[in-house]
C-alpha positions in Angstrom: 75.5 103.9 122.7 73.7 107.2 122.8 73.2 109.0 119.4 72.4 112.5 118.2 71.4 113.7 114.8 72.5 117.3 114.0 71.0 118.4 110.7 70.0 121.3 108.5 67.1 121.0 106.2 65.1 123.4 104.0 61.5 123.1 103.0 59.5 125.6 100.9 60.0 125.8 97.2 62.5 123.2 95.9 63.6 121.8 92.6 62.4 118.3 91.7 62.8 116.6 88.3 63.0 119.7 86.2 60.3 121.7 88.0 59.7 123.7 91.2 57.6 122.1 93.9 56.6 123.4 97.4 57.4 120.9 100.1 56.5 121.2 103.8 59.5 119.2 105.0 63.0 119.3 103.6 64.7 116.1 102.3 67.4 116.1 104.9 64.8 116.3 107.7 63.1 113.2 106.2 66.4 111.3 106.1 67.1 112.4 109.7 63.7 111.1 110.8 64.5 107.7 109.2 67.8 107.6 111.1 65.9 108.4 114.3 63.5 105.5 113.7 66.4 103.1 113.2 68.6 104.4 116.1 66.4 106.1 118.6 68.8 109.1 118.4 68.0 112.5 119.7 67.6 115.2 117.0 68.8 118.8 116.8 67.7 120.9 113.8 70.1 123.7 112.8 68.1 126.8 111.8 69.1 130.3 110.8 67.7 133.1 112.9 66.6 134.7 109.7 65.2 132.0 107.4 66.3 131.7 103.8 63.8 132.9 101.2 60.9 130.5 100.6 61.4 131.1 96.8 64.0 128.6 95.4 65.9 131.0 93.1 66.1 133.7 95.8 67.4 131.1 98.3 70.1 130.0 95.9 71.3 133.5 95.5 71.3 134.0 99.3 73.3 130.9 99.9 75.7 131.7 97.1 76.4 135.2 98.6 76.7 133.8 102.1 79.4 131.3 101.0 81.3 133.9 98.9 81.4 136.3 101.8 82.2 133.4 104.2 79.4 134.6 106.5 78.3 132.6 109.5 74.7 133.5 110.1 73.2 133.7 113.5 71.2 130.6 114.5 67.9 130.3 116.4 69.5 127.9 118.9 72.9 126.3 119.5 74.0 123.1 121.0 76.4 123.7 123.9 77.5 120.2 124.8 77.4 116.8 123.1 79.5 115.0 125.7 76.7 112.6 126.6 76.5 111.2 123.0 78.7 108.5 121.5 77.6 108.7 117.9 76.8 111.9 116.0 75.0 111.8 112.7 75.6 115.0 110.8 73.2 115.7 107.9 72.9 118.5 105.4 72.0 119.3 101.8 74.9 120.2 99.5 75.1 123.9 98.6 77.8 125.0 96.2 79.8 121.8 96.8 79.7 122.0 100.6 77.4 122.2 103.6 75.2 125.3 104.1 76.9 127.9 106.3 74.5 127.4 109.2 76.0 123.9 109.7 79.5 125.2 109.9 78.3 127.8 112.4 77.0 125.0 114.6 79.6 122.4 114.1 82.6 124.6 114.7 81.4 125.2 118.3 81.4 121.6 119.3 84.0 119.1 120.6 83.9 115.9 118.6 86.8 114.2 120.3 86.1 110.5 120.9 82.9 110.6 118.9 81.8 108.3 116.1 80.8 110.6 113.2 78.2 109.4 110.7 77.7 112.0 107.9 74.8 112.0 105.5 73.9 114.4 102.7 71.0 115.1 100.3 71.2 116.8 97.0 
């Protein structure tokens, strides 16, 4: 079975154990890489054309406003076809009780009929 990992992940300043810390790779990307090691899946990283702020509190405000306005931001790249894949891993952090808006922007475009969906989240 051929597998694909579609994920969104944010590095930069993040909140860890009561304090802010700069990270070079987001937690969801780390989990996606573990899945790739175990499954030999292809990977597709969902990225906004205009990155979120590197500063954690500013990013939180941006994502909150994006969700309130139900905005779908433009992405750097889009998947056009996932027909060759049998299993789709979908990974994202949880922002305000749901996935970040860039994930909705990507996933709403795709046909998941007949696919095995394996979601994973980080928080």
